[in-house]
C-alpha positions as CSV (number, residue, x, y, z in Angstrom):
1,M,0.0,0.0,0.0
2,E,1.3,3.5,-0.9
3,Q,2.7,5.4,2.2
4,S,1.2,8.8,2.9
5,T,3.5,11.9,2.5
6,L,3.4,12.4,6.2
7,L,4.4,8.9,7.0
8,M,7.3,9.3,4.6
9,S,9.0,12.3,6.2
10,A,8.1,13.1,9.8
11,K,10.1,12.3,13.0
12,I,8.2,11.6,16.1
13,H,9.4,11.3,19.6
14,F,8.1,11.5,23.1
15,I,9.3,14.5,25.2
16,E,10.5,13.6,28.6
17,A,7.9,15.3,30.7
18,K,5.0,14.5,33.1
19,L,2.4,17.2,32.2
20,S,-0.8,18.5,33.7
21,L,-3.6,20.4,31.9
22,I,-4.9,23.5,33.7
23,H,-8.3,25.2,33.0
24,I,-8.6,28.9,34.1
25,P,-12.0,30.6,33.5
26,L,-11.8,34.0,31.9
27,D,-13.5,35.8,34.7
28,R,-10.7,34.6,37.1
29,Y,-7.9,35.5,34.6
30,H,-6.4,38.4,36.4
31,H,-6.4,36.4,39.8
32,Y,-4.1,33.9,38.1
33,L,-2.0,36.3,36.1
34,P,0.9,36.7,38.6
35,T,1.1,32.9,38.8
36,I,1.3,32.6,34.9
37,L,4.1,35.2,34.8
38,R,6.0,33.3,37.5
39,L,5.6,30.2,35.4
40,L,6.8,31.8,32.2
41,F,9.7,33.9,33.8
42,P,11.4,31.8,36.5
43,P,14.3,33.3,38.4
44,G,17.8,32.5,37.0
45,T,17.0,33.1,33.3
46,V,18.5,35.8,31.1
47,A,15.4,37.8,30.8
48,A,14.4,37.6,34.4
49,D,17.9,38.3,35.8
50,D,18.5,41.2,33.4
51,I,15.2,42.8,34.3
52,E,16.3,42.7,38.0
53,G,19.6,44.2,37.1
54,R,21.7,41.3,37.9
55,T,22.9,40.3,34.4
56,P,25.7,42.3,32.9
57,P,24.9,43.3,29.2
58,G,26.0,40.6,26.8
59,Y,26.6,38.0,29.6
60,L,24.8,34.8,28.7
61,P,25.1,32.1,31.4
62,D,25.1,28.9,29.4
63,N,23.1,30.9,26.7
64,E,20.0,30.0,28.9
65,S,16.7,31.4,27.7
66,W,13.7,31.7,29.9
67,A,11.9,30.3,26.8
68,N,13.9,27.0,27.0
69,K,13.4,26.4,30.7
70,H,10.6,23.8,30.2
71,A,10.5,20.4,28.6
72,F,7.1,21.5,27.3
73,L,4.9,24.4,28.2
74,N,1.8,25.8,26.5
75,V,-0.1,29.0,27.7
76,S,-3.3,29.8,25.7
77,V,-5.8,32.4,26.0
78,T,-8.9,31.9,23.8
79,P,-12.5,33.3,23.7
80,I,-13.5,30.2,25.9
81,E,-10.9,30.1,28.5
82,C,-7.2,30.4,29.6
83,S,-5.5,26.9,29.3
84,I,-2.1,25.8,30.5
85,V,-0.1,22.7,29.8
86,C,2.9,22.5,32.2
87,D,5.0,20.2,34.3
88,S,2.7,18.3,36.9
89,D,5.0,19.3,39.8
90,L,4.8,23.0,38.8
91,A,1.0,22.7,38.4
92,Q,0.7,21.6,42.0
93,T,3.3,24.0,43.4
94,L,2.2,27.2,41.6
95,F,-1.5,26.7,40.6
96,Q,-3.1,24.6,43.4
97,P,-2.5,27.4,46.0
98,A,-3.9,29.9,43.4
99,I,-7.0,27.8,42.9
100,E,-7.4,27.5,46.7
101,A,-7.0,31.2,47.1
102,S,-9.6,31.8,44.4
103,H,-12.1,29.7,46.4
104,S,-11.5,32.0,49.5
105,L,-12.2,35.1,47.5
106,I,-15.7,34.1,46.6
107,S,-18.4,34.6,49.3
108,N,-20.8,32.2,47.7
109,P,-18.8,29.5,46.0
110,V,-21.6,27.2,44.9
111,N,-21.4,26.2,41.3
112,K,-18.6,28.6,40.6
113,D,-15.8,27.8,38.2
114,F,-12.6,28.6,40.1
115,G,-10.2,26.8,37.7
116,S,-8.9,23.2,37.8
117,I,-6.0,20.9,37.3
118,S,-6.4,17.7,35.4
119,D,-6.7,14.6,37.6
120,E,-4.3,12.6,35.4
121,D,-0.9,13.2,33.9
122,F,-0.2,13.5,30.3
123,V,2.8,12.8,28.0
124,V,3.5,14.8,24.8
125,I,4.7,13.6,21.4
126,S,6.6,15.9,19.3
127,V,6.2,15.7,15.5
128,E,8.6,17.5,13.2
129,G,8.9,17.3,9.4
130,A,7.7,19.2,6.3
131,G,5.7,19.0,3.2
132,M,2.0,18.1,4.0
133,E,-0.9,20.4,4.2
134,A,-1.7,21.2,7.8
135,G,-5.2,19.8,7.7
136,Q,-4.2,16.5,6.2
137,R,-1.4,16.2,8.6
138,V,-3.6,16.6,11.6
139,L,-5.8,13.8,10.1
140,E,-2.8,11.5,9.5
141,L,-1.5,12.0,13.0
142,T,-4.7,11.7,14.9
143,S,-6.7,9.1,13.1
144,P,-4.8,6.0,14.3
145,L,-5.3,7.3,17.9
146,A,-8.9,8.2,17.4
147,L,-9.7,4.8,16.0
148,A,-7.9,3.2,18.9
149,G,-10.2,5.1,21.2
150,I,-7.4,7.2,22.7
151,S,-8.2,10.8,23.8
152,L,-5.8,13.4,22.8
153,F,-5.0,17.1,22.5
154,F,-3.3,18.6,19.5
155,I,-1.2,21.8,19.4
156,T,0.3,23.2,16.3
157,T,3.3,25.5,16.5
158,Y,5.6,27.3,14.1
159,F,8.0,24.5,14.1
160,S,6.3,21.3,15.2
161,D,3.0,19.6,16.0
162,Y,2.4,18.3,19.6
163,I,0.1,15.6,20.7
164,L,-0.9,15.1,24.2
165,V,-2.1,11.8,25.4
166,P,-2.8,10.4,28.8
167,A,0.3,8.9,30.4
168,K,-1.6,5.7,31.3
169,A,-2.2,5.2,27.6
170,K,1.3,5.5,26.3
171,G,1.7,1.8,25.5
172,Q,-1.5,1.9,23.5
173,V,-0.4,5.0,21.8
174,I,2.8,3.3,20.7
175,R,1.0,0.3,19.4
176,A,-1.4,2.4,17.4
177,L,1.2,4.5,15.8
178,E,3.4,1.4,15.0
179,D,0.4,-0.3,13.4
180,R,0.1,2.8,11.3
181,G,3.6,2.4,10.1
182,F,5.8,4.4,12.6
183,A,8.7,2.7,14.3
184,F,10.5,3.5,17.5
185,E,14.1,4.6,17.6
186,N,16.7,5.4,20.4
187,S,15.4,3.4,23.4
188,S,11.7,3.7,22.4
189,K,11.8,7.4,22.7
190,T,11.8,8.4,19.1
191,Y,9.7,7.3,16.2
192,V,11.0,7.5,12.6
193,N,8.9,5.7,10.1
194,P,10.9,3.3,7.9
195,A,9.6,5.0,4.8
196,A,10.2,8.4,6.4
197,H,7.6,11.1,7.3
198,H,6.2,14.9,6.9
199,R,4.9,18.0,8.6
200,H,3.6,21.6,8.2
201,H,1.7,23.6,10.8
202,S,-1.3,22.7,13.1
203,S,-3.0,23.1,16.5
204,C,-5.9,21.2,18.2
205,S,-7.9,19.9,21.1
206,S,-9.5,16.6,21.5
207,A,-12.7,15.5,23.1
208,G,-14.7,12.8,21.7
209,S,-17.0,11.2,19.4
210,G,-18.9,9.6,22.3
211,S,-18.4,8.3,25.9
212,P,-15.1,6.4,26.5
213,S,-17.1,3.1,26.9
214,T,-18.5,3.4,23.3
215,P,-16.6,1.0,21.0
216,P,-14.2,3.0,18.8
217,P,-15.4,3.5,15.1
218,K,-13.8,1.3,12.4
219,T,-13.2,3.9,9.8
220,V,-12.4,7.7,9.7
221,T,-15.8,8.2,7.9
222,E,-17.7,6.6,10.7
223,L,-15.7,8.6,13.3
224,Q,-16.5,11.8,11.4
225,T,-20.2,11.0,11.4
226,R,-20.1,10.1,15.2
227,T,-18.3,13.3,16.0
228,F,-20.6,15.7,14.4
229,D,-23.7,13.8,15.7
230,N,-22.2,14.1,19.2
231,L,-21.6,17.8,18.7
232,R,-25.1,18.5,17.6
233,R,-26.5,16.3,20.4
234,H,-24.7,18.5,22.9
235,S,-25.7,21.8,20.9
236,I,-21.9,22.5,20.3
237,V,-21.8,24.8,17.2
238,P,-18.8,26.5,15.5
239,M,-18.3,30.1,16.6
240,V,-16.4,32.9,15.0
241,D,-15.3,36.3,16.3
242,D,-14.7,38.4,13.2
243,D,-12.4,40.7,15.2
244,I,-9.8,38.1,15.9
245,R,-7.2,37.8,13.1
246,L,-4.3,35.5,13.9
247,V,-0.6,35.1,12.7
248,Q,1.9,32.5,13.6
249,C,5.3,33.4,14.6
250,C,8.5,32.3,16.4
251,G,11.1,34.0,18.6
252,S,14.3,35.0,17.0
253,N,17.2,34.3,19.5
254,E,19.8,32.4,17.4
255,N,22.1,35.4,16.9
256,P,24.6,35.6,19.8
257,D,25.0,39.4,19.2
258,T,21.4,40.1,19.8
259,F,20.4,37.2,22.1
260,V,19.9,39.2,25.3
261,S,18.0,42.0,23.5
262,N,15.9,39.6,21.7
263,E,15.1,37.6,24.9
264,L,14.1,40.9,26.7
265,A,11.9,42.0,23.7
266,L,10.2,38.7,23.6
267,Q,9.6,38.8,27.3
268,N,8.5,42.4,27.3
269,G,6.1,41.8,24.4
270,T,4.6,38.6,25.9
271,T,4.1,40.3,29.2
272,K,2.3,43.3,27.6
273,C,0.0,40.9,25.7
274,L,-0.8,38.9,28.9
275,L,-1.4,42.0,31.1
276,H,-4.2,43.2,28.9
277,K,-5.9,39.8,28.6
278,P,-5.8,39.2,24.9
279,K,-8.7,37.8,23.0
280,F,-6.4,35.1,21.6
281,L,-2.8,34.1,22.3
282,S,-1.1,30.7,22.4
283,L,2.6,30.5,23.5
284,T,4.5,27.2,23.2
285,M,8.0,26.6,24.6
286,T,10.3,23.6,24.7
287,K,14.0,23.0,25.4
288,E,14.6,22.2,21.8
289,E,13.2,25.1,19.8
290,S,12.6,28.9,19.9
291,A,9.3,30.1,21.4
292,S,6.3,29.7,19.1
293,L,3.5,32.2,19.3
294,L,0.0,32.2,17.7
295,L,-1.4,35.6,18.5
296,E,-3.7,38.4,17.2
297,K,-2.0,40.5,14.5
298,R,-2.8,43.6,16.4
299,L,-0.6,42.5,19.1
300,L,2.6,42.3,16.9
301,S,3.5,45.9,17.8
302,N,4.1,44.7,21.5
303,F,7.2,43.0,20.3
304,D,8.8,46.0,18.6
305,M,11.3,47.0,21.1
306,Y,12.1,50.6,20.4
307,G,11.8,50.0,16.6
308,M,15.2,48.3,16.7
309,V,14.6,44.5,17.0
310,D,12.4,42.3,14.9
311,V,12.1,39.7,17.6
312,L,9.4,37.6,15.7
313,L,10.0,35.6,12.7
314,G,7.2,34.2,10.4
315,A,4.8,35.1,7.7
316,K,3.0,37.8,9.4
317,D,0.7,38.6,6.4
318,N,-0.7,35.1,6.4
319,V,-3.9,35.8,8.5
320,L,-5.7,32.9,10.1
321,I,-9.4,33.1,11.4
322,P,-10.2,30.9,14.5
323,I,-13.3,28.9,14.6
324,T,-14.0,27.8,18.3
325,L,-15.8,24.7,19.5
326,D,-16.8,25.0,23.2
327,L,-16.3,21.4,24.2
328,G,-17.2,21.9,27.8
329,P,-20.4,19.8,27.6
330,L,-18.3,16.7,26.5
331,P,-16.5,14.3,28.9
332,F,-13.0,15.4,29.4
333,E,-11.7,11.9,28.3
334,A,-13.9,11.9,25.1
335,T,-12.2,10.9,21.9
336,G,-12.3,11.8,18.2
337,I,-13.1,15.6,17.9
338,V,-9.7,16.5,16.4
339,C,-9.7,13.7,13.8
340,G,-13.4,14.1,13.1
341,V,-13.1,17.9,12.3
342,A,-9.9,17.5,10.4
343,G,-11.4,14.8,8.4
344,R,-14.5,16.9,7.6
345,L,-12.5,20.0,6.5
346,S,-10.0,17.9,4.5
347,D,-12.6,15.8,2.8
348,G,-13.0,16.8,-0.9
349,R,-16.2,14.7,-1.2
350,V,-18.2,16.8,1.1
351,M,-19.7,19.3,-1.2
352,I,-17.0,21.8,-1.0
353,R,-13.2,21.6,-1.9
354,P,-10.8,20.5,0.9
355,I,-10.0,23.2,3.4
356,D,-6.5,23.4,5.0
357,M,-6.5,24.0,8.7
358,N,-4.5,24.3,11.9
359,Y,-5.9,23.2,15.3
360,L,-5.3,24.2,18.9
361,S,-6.4,22.1,21.8
362,T,-7.2,23.8,25.1
363,A,-8.6,22.3,28.3
364,S,-12.3,22.9,27.3
365,A,-12.2,23.9,23.8
366,G,-11.0,23.1,20.3
367,T,-10.0,25.8,17.9
368,V,-9.8,25.3,14.1
369,M,-7.8,28.0,12.2
370,V,-8.3,28.5,8.6
371,N,-7.1,31.1,6.0
372,E,-9.4,34.1,6.0
373,N,-10.4,33.4,2.3
374,D,-11.5,29.9,3.4
375,L,-13.7,30.9,6.3
376,D,-17.1,30.7,4.7
377,D,-16.5,27.4,3.1
378,A,-15.0,26.0,6.3
379,M,-18.1,27.1,8.3
380,E,-20.4,25.5,5.7
381,K,-18.4,22.2,6.0
382,L,-18.7,22.2,9.7
383,R,-22.5,22.7,9.5
384,I,-23.2,19.8,7.2
385,G,-25.3,17.1,8.8
386,A,-25.0,13.4,8.5
387,D,-27.9,13.5,5.8
388,G,-25.9,16.0,3.8
389,S,-28.1,19.0,4.8
390,I,-26.7,22.3,6.0
391,Q,-27.4,22.7,9.7
392,P,-28.2,26.2,11.2
């Protein structure tokens, strides 16, 4: 059987990290903001030390960046929530006290949403490569896991795709990907498909096509049908804020001559964005790559430090429009949403041409991002019912 382009070029490996997923309601955002800033800018990094006046200009201890302190970290603010993926120990150390403090500030706490930390731990798979359209790549990566009944979260960044899966399901994830054609390398930490593999850009959340006890679907088409039936059953409809126009960028910190200034400009710009509670921002950081940002185009000016440093790289004229699915009504461990949505948009048989997409998963929502010229067609596809009719 012919291998897909993705399976022929992508490299996949587990990042060594035990992660938690944190949900923060937007009406409690400013209560948690100091904790978020502590998470992003820990003491001992170039940006934090320089801001406190302890780092001499040009001095780079081990070229350490605040943006490379974490094995994996994502902070996202969307129209639905603020969502964080971070080290499980940091989640308990930093955010559990903030959640408890939030309780104490409310006089009538009944039925209030104070924020929460996931009960279970997650592990993350990094996917790097090139060459496949983002929507097709999301489908290729998530379909083996969805068909195996594994819940997942999907995050696209400037450099790589990341798939979060429950730590307890790691063995099942490995088997599902191996059955698809991926193979482990380097002590079962890295996958490289024997035929090679591919990548592009994408972001996503996963909640599912049914309850976890429901037998997984046998085909992507069946999964797609279940997914949209499930969304309609829970009155989950795609939502668009016409004022949000996104661009995908990355931090520029490779030049030793400008490293400190770039780090400070990136920190300064990120802080400005967060202080004013953006409508949409997603920041992803790892030890291996420069910081990746998906943010409103209007926020780019926050990163222009005195007009001297272009701290962000990327195609800033390539505007993406987010389509949000509020997945709060679905079980947290539900499966299949990412794959179902990607399959619907990528399917050229469904009335309209295939639509390329990115996808961002957060704790309680999934956000599809499409080119602004594709928005109307994408919305029409997402409203198509199982009988082929357009839903309201």
